[in-house]
PDBQT receptor file of N, H, CA, C and O in Angstrom, charges set to zero:
ATOM      1  N   MET A   1     -35.631   2.179  80.683  1.00  0.00    +0.000 N 
ATOM      2  CA  MET A   1     -34.662   1.752  79.711  1.00  0.00    +0.000 C 
ATOM      3  C   MET A   1     -34.440   0.245  79.751  1.00  0.00    +0.000 C 
ATOM      4  O   MET A   1     -33.339  -0.238  79.486  1.00  0.00    +0.000 OA
ATOM      5  N   ALA A   2     -35.466  -0.470  80.075  1.00  0.00    +0.000 N 
ATOM      6  H   ALA A   2     -36.360  -0.078  80.290  1.00  0.00    +0.000 HD
ATOM      7  CA  ALA A   2     -35.345  -1.927  80.115  1.00  0.00    +0.000 C 
ATOM      8  C   ALA A   2     -35.058  -2.466  78.720  1.00  0.00    +0.000 C 
ATOM      9  O   ALA A   2     -35.567  -1.953  77.724  1.00  0.00    +0.000 OA
ATOM     10  N   GLY A   3     -34.242  -3.501  78.667  1.00  0.00    +0.000 N 
ATOM     11  H   GLY A   3     -33.828  -3.918  79.476  1.00  0.00    +0.000 HD
ATOM     12  CA  GLY A   3     -33.927  -4.121  77.397  1.00  0.00    +0.000 C 
ATOM     13  C   GLY A   3     -32.746  -3.509  76.683  1.00  0.00    +0.000 C 
ATOM     14  O   GLY A   3     -32.346  -3.991  75.623  1.00  0.00    +0.000 OA
ATOM     15  N   ARG A   4     -32.189  -2.471  77.233  1.00  0.00    +0.000 N 
ATOM     16  H   ARG A   4     -32.514  -2.080  78.094  1.00  0.00    +0.000 HD
ATOM     17  CA  ARG A   4     -31.054  -1.809  76.606  1.00  0.00    +0.000 C 
ATOM     18  C   ARG A   4     -29.758  -2.436  77.102  1.00  0.00    +0.000 C 
ATOM     19  O   ARG A   4     -29.571  -2.636  78.302  1.00  0.00    +0.000 OA
ATOM     20  N   LYS A   5     -28.863  -2.744  76.161  1.00  0.00    +0.000 N 
ATOM     21  H   LYS A   5     -29.015  -2.582  75.186  1.00  0.00    +0.000 HD
ATOM     22  CA  LYS A   5     -27.620  -3.416  76.534  1.00  0.00    +0.000 C 
ATOM     23  C   LYS A   5     -26.569  -2.382  76.934  1.00  0.00    +0.000 C 
ATOM     24  O   LYS A   5     -26.386  -1.368  76.261  1.00  0.00    +0.000 OA
ATOM     25  N   ARG A   6     -25.897  -2.655  78.019  1.00  0.00    +0.000 N 
ATOM     26  H   ARG A   6     -26.046  -3.479  78.566  1.00  0.00    +0.000 HD
ATOM     27  CA  ARG A   6     -24.782  -1.835  78.477  1.00  0.00    +0.000 C 
ATOM     28  C   ARG A   6     -23.495  -2.579  78.210  1.00  0.00    +0.000 C 
ATOM     29  O   ARG A   6     -23.373  -3.758  78.544  1.00  0.00    +0.000 OA
ATOM     30  N   TYR A   7     -22.536  -1.903  77.612  1.00  0.00    +0.000 N 
ATOM     31  H   TYR A   7     -22.635  -0.946  77.341  1.00  0.00    +0.000 HD
ATOM     32  CA  TYR A   7     -21.240  -2.517  77.345  1.00  0.00    +0.000 C 
ATOM     33  C   TYR A   7     -20.244  -2.115  78.430  1.00  0.00    +0.000 C 
ATOM     34  O   TYR A   7     -20.244  -0.980  78.905  1.00  0.00    +0.000 OA
ATOM     35  N   THR A   8     -19.396  -3.071  78.812  1.00  0.00    +0.000 N 
ATOM     36  H   THR A   8     -19.396  -3.994  78.426  1.00  0.00    +0.000 HD
ATOM     37  CA  THR A   8     -18.325  -2.765  79.755  1.00  0.00    +0.000 C 
ATOM     38  C   THR A   8     -17.221  -2.044  78.984  1.00  0.00    +0.000 C 
ATOM     39  O   THR A   8     -17.176  -2.131  77.757  1.00  0.00    +0.000 OA
ATOM     40  N   PRO A   9     -16.330  -1.335  79.678  1.00  0.00    +0.000 N 
ATOM     41  CA  PRO A   9     -15.232  -0.664  78.979  1.00  0.00    +0.000 C 
ATOM     42  C   PRO A   9     -14.391  -1.629  78.136  1.00  0.00    +0.000 C 
ATOM     43  O   PRO A   9     -13.924  -1.267  77.056  1.00  0.00    +0.000 OA
ATOM     44  N   GLU A  10     -14.202  -2.843  78.627  1.00  0.00    +0.000 N 
ATOM     45  H   GLU A  10     -14.582  -3.137  79.504  1.00  0.00    +0.000 HD
ATOM     46  CA  GLU A  10     -13.429  -3.840  77.870  1.00  0.00    +0.000 C 
ATOM     47  C   GLU A  10     -14.141  -4.226  76.581  1.00  0.00    +0.000 C 
ATOM     48  O   GLU A  10     -13.504  -4.388  75.540  1.00  0.00    +0.000 OA
ATOM     49  N   GLN A  11     -15.457  -4.373  76.649  1.00  0.00    +0.000 N 
ATOM     50  H   GLN A  11     -15.974  -4.241  77.494  1.00  0.00    +0.000 HD
ATOM     51  CA  GLN A  11     -16.229  -4.720  75.463  1.00  0.00    +0.000 C 
ATOM     52  C   GLN A  11     -16.182  -3.585  74.439  1.00  0.00    +0.000 C 
ATOM     53  O   GLN A  11     -16.127  -3.834  73.234  1.00  0.00    +0.000 OA
ATOM     54  N   ILE A  12     -16.203  -2.357  74.914  1.00  0.00    +0.000 N 
ATOM     55  H   ILE A  12     -16.248  -2.155  75.892  1.00  0.00    +0.000 HD
ATOM     56  CA  ILE A  12     -16.147  -1.199  74.023  1.00  0.00    +0.000 C 
ATOM     57  C   ILE A  12     -14.824  -1.178  73.266  1.00  0.00    +0.000 C 
ATOM     58  O   ILE A  12     -14.796  -0.937  72.059  1.00  0.00    +0.000 OA
ATOM     59  N   VAL A  13     -13.731  -1.430  73.977  1.00  0.00    +0.000 N 
ATOM     60  H   VAL A  13     -13.753  -1.625  74.958  1.00  0.00    +0.000 HD
ATOM     61  CA  VAL A  13     -12.413  -1.446  73.336  1.00  0.00    +0.000 C 
ATOM     62  C   VAL A  13     -12.359  -2.527  72.264  1.00  0.00    +0.000 C 
ATOM     63  O   VAL A  13     -11.842  -2.293  71.172  1.00  0.00    +0.000 OA
ATOM     64  N   VAL A  14     -12.891  -3.710  72.570  1.00  0.00    +0.000 N 
ATOM     65  H   VAL A  14     -13.311  -3.899  73.457  1.00  0.00    +0.000 HD
ATOM     66  CA  VAL A  14     -12.898  -4.803  71.598  1.00  0.00    +0.000 C 
ATOM     67  C   VAL A  14     -13.714  -4.411  70.364  1.00  0.00    +0.000 C 
ATOM     68  O   VAL A  14     -13.282  -4.640  69.234  1.00  0.00    +0.000 OA
ATOM     69  N   LYS A  15     -14.884  -3.825  70.580  1.00  0.00    +0.000 N 
ATOM     70  H   LYS A  15     -15.234  -3.639  71.497  1.00  0.00    +0.000 HD
ATOM     71  CA  LYS A  15     -15.740  -3.421  69.453  1.00  0.00    +0.000 C 
ATOM     72  C   LYS A  15     -15.056  -2.352  68.601  1.00  0.00    +0.000 C 
ATOM     73  O   LYS A  15     -15.132  -2.407  67.374  1.00  0.00    +0.000 OA
ATOM     74  N   LEU A  16     -14.393  -1.386  69.227  1.00  0.00    +0.000 N 
ATOM     75  H   LEU A  16     -14.332  -1.341  70.224  1.00  0.00    +0.000 HD
ATOM     76  CA  LEU A  16     -13.707  -0.347  68.466  1.00  0.00    +0.000 C 
ATOM     77  C   LEU A  16     -12.560  -0.928  67.638  1.00  0.00    +0.000 C 
ATOM     78  O   LEU A  16     -12.337  -0.509  66.502  1.00  0.00    +0.000 OA
ATOM     79  N   ARG A  17     -11.842  -1.884  68.203  1.00  0.00    +0.000 N 
ATOM     80  H   ARG A  17     -12.024  -2.224  69.126  1.00  0.00    +0.000 HD
ATOM     81  CA  ARG A  17     -10.758  -2.536  67.453  1.00  0.00    +0.000 C 
ATOM     82  C   ARG A  17     -11.315  -3.325  66.277  1.00  0.00    +0.000 C 
ATOM     83  O   ARG A  17     -10.755  -3.294  65.181  1.00  0.00    +0.000 OA
ATOM     84  N   GLN A  18     -12.425  -4.035  66.506  1.00  0.00    +0.000 N 
ATOM     85  H   GLN A  18     -12.880  -4.060  67.396  1.00  0.00    +0.000 HD
ATOM     86  CA  GLN A  18     -13.061  -4.770  65.412  1.00  0.00    +0.000 C 
ATOM     87  C   GLN A  18     -13.489  -3.807  64.311  1.00  0.00    +0.000 C 
ATOM     88  O   GLN A  18     -13.316  -4.081  63.123  1.00  0.00    +0.000 OA
ATOM     89  N   HIS A  19     -14.050  -2.673  64.727  1.00  0.00    +0.000 N 
ATOM     90  H   HIS A  19     -14.191  -2.450  65.692  1.00  0.00    +0.000 HD
ATOM     91  CA  HIS A  19     -14.516  -1.665  63.777  1.00  0.00    +0.000 C 
ATOM     92  C   HIS A  19     -13.349  -1.136  62.947  1.00  0.00    +0.000 C 
ATOM     93  O   HIS A  19     -13.460  -1.030  61.726  1.00  0.00    +0.000 OA
ATOM     94  N   GLU A  20     -12.244  -0.807  63.588  1.00  0.00    +0.000 N 
ATOM     95  H   GLU A  20     -12.154  -0.894  64.580  1.00  0.00    +0.000 HD
ATOM     96  CA  GLU A  20     -11.079  -0.297  62.875  1.00  0.00    +0.000 C 
ATOM     97  C   GLU A  20     -10.543  -1.333  61.892  1.00  0.00    +0.000 C 
ATOM     98  O   GLU A  20     -10.133  -0.990  60.783  1.00  0.00    +0.000 OA
ATOM     99  N   LYS A  21     -10.547  -2.603  62.301  1.00  0.00    +0.000 N 
ATOM    100  H   LYS A  21     -10.880  -2.882  63.202  1.00  0.00    +0.000 HD
ATOM    101  CA  LYS A  21     -10.064  -3.675  61.424  1.00  0.00    +0.000 C 
ATOM    102  C   LYS A  21     -10.959  -3.798  60.193  1.00  0.00    +0.000 C 
ATOM    103  O   LYS A  21     -10.462  -3.940  59.077  1.00  0.00    +0.000 OA
ATOM    104  N   LEU A  22     -12.272  -3.743  60.392  1.00  0.00    +0.000 N 
ATOM    105  H   LEU A  22     -12.676  -3.627  61.299  1.00  0.00    +0.000 HD
ATOM    106  CA  LEU A  22     -13.208  -3.845  59.273  1.00  0.00    +0.000 C 
ATOM    107  C   LEU A  22     -13.054  -2.667  58.318  1.00  0.00    +0.000 C 
ATOM    108  O   LEU A  22     -13.133  -2.839  57.101  1.00  0.00    +0.000 OA
ATOM    109  N   GLN A  23     -12.837  -1.478  58.861  1.00  0.00    +0.000 N 
ATOM    110  H   GLN A  23     -12.773  -1.339  59.849  1.00  0.00    +0.000 HD
ATOM    111  CA  GLN A  23     -12.627  -0.307  58.005  1.00  0.00    +0.000 C 
ATOM    112  C   GLN A  23     -11.341  -0.459  57.199  1.00  0.00    +0.000 C 
ATOM    113  O   GLN A  23     -11.291  -0.072  56.032  1.00  0.00    +0.000 OA
ATOM    114  N   ALA A  24     -10.309  -1.015  57.810  1.00  0.00    +0.000 N 
ATOM    115  H   ALA A  24     -10.350  -1.330  58.758  1.00  0.00    +0.000 HD
ATOM    116  CA  ALA A  24      -9.047  -1.237  57.109  1.00  0.00    +0.000 C 
ATOM    117  C   ALA A  24      -9.232  -2.238  55.968  1.00  0.00    +0.000 C 
ATOM    118  O   ALA A  24      -8.508  -2.197  54.973  1.00  0.00    +0.000 OA
ATOM    119  N   GLU A  25     -10.201  -3.133  56.120  1.00  0.00    +0.000 N 
ATOM    120  H   GLU A  25     -10.789  -3.167  56.928  1.00  0.00    +0.000 HD
ATOM    121  CA  GLU A  25     -10.495  -4.114  55.074  1.00  0.00    +0.000 C 
ATOM    122  C   GLU A  25     -11.350  -3.526  53.959  1.00  0.00    +0.000 C 
ATOM    123  O   GLU A  25     -11.622  -4.200  52.965  1.00  0.00    +0.000 OA
ATOM    124  N   GLY A  26     -11.778  -2.265  54.116  1.00  0.00    +0.000 N 
ATOM    125  H   GLY A  26     -11.556  -1.718  54.923  1.00  0.00    +0.000 HD
ATOM    126  CA  GLY A  26     -12.510  -1.587  53.049  1.00  0.00    +0.000 C 
ATOM    127  C   GLY A  26     -13.989  -1.360  53.296  1.00  0.00    +0.000 C 
ATOM    128  O   GLY A  26     -14.671  -0.816  52.427  1.00  0.00    +0.000 OA
ATOM    129  N   LEU A  27     -14.506  -1.754  54.439  1.00  0.00    +0.000 N 
ATOM    130  H   LEU A  27     -13.952  -2.196  55.145  1.00  0.00    +0.000 HD
ATOM    131  CA  LEU A  27     -15.914  -1.512  54.725  1.00  0.00    +0.000 C 
ATOM    132  C   LEU A  27     -16.125  -0.042  55.084  1.00  0.00    +0.000 C 
ATOM    133  O   LEU A  27     -15.230   0.619  55.610  1.00  0.00    +0.000 OA
ATOM    134  N   THR A  28     -17.313   0.449  54.792  1.00  0.00    +0.000 N 
ATOM    135  H   THR A  28     -18.040  -0.088  54.365  1.00  0.00    +0.000 HD
ATOM    136  CA  THR A  28     -17.653   1.818  55.182  1.00  0.00    +0.000 C 
ATOM    137  C   THR A  28     -18.002   1.824  56.669  1.00  0.00    +0.000 C 
ATOM    138  O   THR A  28     -18.179   0.768  57.276  1.00  0.00    +0.000 OA
ATOM    139  N   ILE A  29     -18.099   3.010  57.246  1.00  0.00    +0.000 N 
ATOM    140  H   ILE A  29     -17.955   3.868  56.753  1.00  0.00    +0.000 HD
ATOM    141  CA  ILE A  29     -18.442   3.118  58.670  1.00  0.00    +0.000 C 
ATOM    142  C   ILE A  29     -19.798   2.469  58.970  1.00  0.00    +0.000 C 
ATOM    143  O   ILE A  29     -19.891   1.672  59.904  1.00  0.00    +0.000 OA
ATOM    144  N   PRO A  30     -20.863   2.788  58.200  1.00  0.00    +0.000 N 
ATOM    145  CA  PRO A  30     -22.148   2.127  58.495  1.00  0.00    +0.000 C 
ATOM    146  C   PRO A  30     -22.104   0.612  58.343  1.00  0.00    +0.000 C 
ATOM    147  O   PRO A  30     -22.721  -0.100  59.135  1.00  0.00    +0.000 OA
ATOM    148  N   GLN A  31     -21.385   0.105  57.337  1.00  0.00    +0.000 N 
ATOM    149  H   GLN A  31     -20.884   0.684  56.694  1.00  0.00    +0.000 HD
ATOM    150  CA  GLN A  31     -21.273  -1.338  57.148  1.00  0.00    +0.000 C 
ATOM    151  C   GLN A  31     -20.550  -1.991  58.327  1.00  0.00    +0.000 C 
ATOM    152  O   GLN A  31     -20.976  -3.033  58.827  1.00  0.00    +0.000 OA
ATOM    153  N   ALA A  32     -19.456  -1.371  58.766  1.00  0.00    +0.000 N 
ATOM    154  H   ALA A  32     -19.110  -0.525  58.360  1.00  0.00    +0.000 HD
ATOM    155  CA  ALA A  32     -18.690  -1.916  59.888  1.00  0.00    +0.000 C 
ATOM    156  C   ALA A  32     -19.519  -1.895  61.169  1.00  0.00    +0.000 C 
ATOM    157  O   ALA A  32     -19.494  -2.855  61.939  1.00  0.00    +0.000 OA
ATOM    158  N   CYS A  33     -20.245  -0.820  61.400  1.00  0.00    +0.000 N 
ATOM    159  H   CYS A  33     -20.265  -0.039  60.774  1.00  0.00    +0.000 HD
ATOM    160  CA  CYS A  33     -21.094  -0.728  62.595  1.00  0.00    +0.000 C 
ATOM    161  C   CYS A  33     -22.153  -1.818  62.585  1.00  0.00    +0.000 C 
ATOM    162  O   CYS A  33     -22.396  -2.465  63.604  1.00  0.00    +0.000 OA
ATOM    163  N   LYS A  34     -22.778  -2.021  61.441  1.00  0.00    +0.000 N 
ATOM    164  H   LYS A  34     -22.580  -1.496  60.614  1.00  0.00    +0.000 HD
ATOM    165  CA  LYS A  34     -23.811  -3.048  61.336  1.00  0.00    +0.000 C 
ATOM    166  C   LYS A  34     -23.220  -4.439  61.571  1.00  0.00    +0.000 C 
ATOM    167  O   LYS A  34     -23.835  -5.271  62.238  1.00  0.00    +0.000 OA
ATOM    168  N   ARG A  35     -22.045  -4.690  61.030  1.00  0.00    +0.000 N 
ATOM    169  H   ARG A  35     -21.545  -4.015  60.487  1.00  0.00    +0.000 HD
ATOM    170  CA  ARG A  35     -21.413  -6.012  61.152  1.00  0.00    +0.000 C 
ATOM    171  C   ARG A  35     -21.105  -6.353  62.607  1.00  0.00    +0.000 C 
ATOM    172  O   ARG A  35     -21.268  -7.504  63.012  1.00  0.00    +0.000 OA
ATOM    173  N   ILE A  36     -20.654  -5.358  63.417  1.00  0.00    +0.000 N 
ATOM    174  H   ILE A  36     -20.521  -4.423  63.088  1.00  0.00    +0.000 HD
ATOM    175  CA  ILE A  36     -20.315  -5.669  64.810  1.00  0.00    +0.000 C 
ATOM    176  C   ILE A  36     -21.480  -5.437  65.767  1.00  0.00    +0.000 C 
ATOM    177  O   ILE A  36     -21.372  -5.712  66.962  1.00  0.00    +0.000 OA
ATOM    178  N   GLY A  37     -22.597  -4.928  65.238  1.00  0.00    +0.000 N 
ATOM    179  H   GLY A  37     -22.685  -4.704  64.267  1.00  0.00    +0.000 HD
ATOM    180  CA  GLY A  37     -23.811  -4.831  66.042  1.00  0.00    +0.000 C 
ATOM    181  C   GLY A  37     -23.930  -3.591  66.903  1.00  0.00    +0.000 C 
ATOM    182  O   GLY A  37     -24.501  -3.640  67.993  1.00  0.00    +0.000 OA
ATOM    183  N   ILE A  38     -23.391  -2.470  66.419  1.00  0.00    +0.000 N 
ATOM    184  H   ILE A  38     -22.927  -2.430  65.534  1.00  0.00    +0.000 HD
ATOM    185  CA  ILE A  38     -23.552  -1.210  67.158  1.00  0.00    +0.000 C 
ATOM    186  C   ILE A  38     -24.105  -0.150  66.216  1.00  0.00    +0.000 C 
ATOM    187  O   ILE A  38     -24.021  -0.287  64.996  1.00  0.00    +0.000 OA
ATOM    188  N   SER A  39     -24.667   0.903  66.787  1.00  0.00    +0.000 N 
ATOM    189  H   SER A  39     -24.735   1.014  67.778  1.00  0.00    +0.000 HD
ATOM    190  CA  SER A  39     -25.128   2.016  65.971  1.00  0.00    +0.000 C 
ATOM    191  C   SER A  39     -23.972   2.988  65.769  1.00  0.00    +0.000 C 
ATOM    192  O   SER A  39     -22.989   2.958  66.509  1.00  0.00    +0.000 OA
ATOM    193  N   GLN A  40     -24.095   3.837  64.776  1.00  0.00    +0.000 N 
ATOM    194  H   GLN A  40     -24.894   3.861  64.175  1.00  0.00    +0.000 HD
ATOM    195  CA  GLN A  40     -23.051   4.834  64.556  1.00  0.00    +0.000 C 
ATOM    196  C   GLN A  40     -22.944   5.771  65.742  1.00  0.00    +0.000 C 
ATOM    197  O   GLN A  40     -21.857   6.260  66.050  1.00  0.00    +0.000 OA
ATOM    198  N   GLY A  41     -24.058   6.027  66.410  1.00  0.00    +0.000 N 
ATOM    199  H   GLY A  41     -24.941   5.630  66.160  1.00  0.00    +0.000 HD
ATOM    200  CA  GLY A  41     -24.043   6.880  67.593  1.00  0.00    +0.000 C 
ATOM    201  C   GLY A  41     -23.196   6.295  68.712  1.00  0.00    +0.000 C 
ATOM    202  O   GLY A  41     -22.489   7.026  69.407  1.00  0.00    +0.000 OA
ATOM    203  N   HIS A  42     -23.264   4.975  68.890  1.00  0.00    +0.000 N 
ATOM    204  H   HIS A  42     -23.837   4.382  68.326  1.00  0.00    +0.000 HD
ATOM    205  CA  HIS A  42     -22.434   4.319  69.901  1.00  0.00    +0.000 C 
ATOM    206  C   HIS A  42     -20.964   4.462  69.550  1.00  0.00    +0.000 C 
ATOM    207  O   HIS A  42     -20.131   4.699  70.424  1.00  0.00    +0.000 OA
ATOM    208  N   ARG A  43     -20.648   4.317  68.274  1.00  0.00    +0.000 N 
ATOM    209  H   ARG A  43     -21.325   4.123  67.563  1.00  0.00    +0.000 HD
ATOM    210  CA  ARG A  43     -19.260   4.410  67.834  1.00  0.00    +0.000 C 
ATOM    211  C   ARG A  43     -18.698   5.793  68.141  1.00  0.00    +0.000 C 
ATOM    212  O   ARG A  43     -17.578   5.921  68.634  1.00  0.00    +0.000 OA
ATOM    213  N   ILE A  44     -19.479   6.819  67.847  1.00  0.00    +0.000 N 
ATOM    214  H   ILE A  44     -20.389   6.715  67.446  1.00  0.00    +0.000 HD
ATOM    215  CA  ILE A  44     -19.023   8.191  68.075  1.00  0.00    +0.000 C 
ATOM    216  C   ILE A  44     -18.882   8.470  69.576  1.00  0.00    +0.000 C 
ATOM    217  O   ILE A  44     -17.911   9.093  70.007  1.00  0.00    +0.000 OA
ATOM    218  N   ALA A  45     -19.851   8.008  70.366  1.00  0.00    +0.000 N 
ATOM    219  H   ALA A  45     -20.640   7.502  70.016  1.00  0.00    +0.000 HD
ATOM    220  CA  ALA A  45     -19.827   8.244  71.810  1.00  0.00    +0.000 C 
ATOM    221  C   ALA A  45     -18.654   7.535  72.471  1.00  0.00    +0.000 C 
ATOM    222  O   ALA A  45     -18.091   8.045  73.439  1.00  0.00    +0.000 OA
ATOM    223  N   ALA A  46     -18.279   6.367  71.962  1.00  0.00    +0.000 N 
ATOM    224  H   ALA A  46     -18.737   5.952  71.176  1.00  0.00    +0.000 HD
ATOM    225  CA  ALA A  46     -17.213   5.582  72.573  1.00  0.00    +0.000 C 
ATOM    226  C   ALA A  46     -15.833   6.182  72.285  1.00  0.00    +0.000 C 
ATOM    227  O   ALA A  46     -14.900   6.000  73.067  1.00  0.00    +0.000 OA
ATOM    228  N   ARG A  47     -15.709   6.872  71.199  1.00  0.00    +0.000 N 
ATOM    229  H   ARG A  47     -16.467   7.019  70.563  1.00  0.00    +0.000 HD
ATOM    230  CA  ARG A  47     -14.431   7.462  70.836  1.00  0.00    +0.000 C 
ATOM    231  C   ARG A  47     -14.176   8.588  71.775  1.00  0.00    +0.000 C 
ATOM    232  O   ARG A  47     -13.146   9.255  71.673  1.00  0.00    +0.000 OA
TER     233      ARG A  47
């Protein structure tokens, strides 16, 4: 699994907050995920 990025719990919380903010601004889930640089699978797993 070389080259795969691991996020710390603090980074995950920040990304989820960014995602929620983008959704509140009207972006769809895939658009918000792309903007913050995560896959939808990461978003679901982190919740």
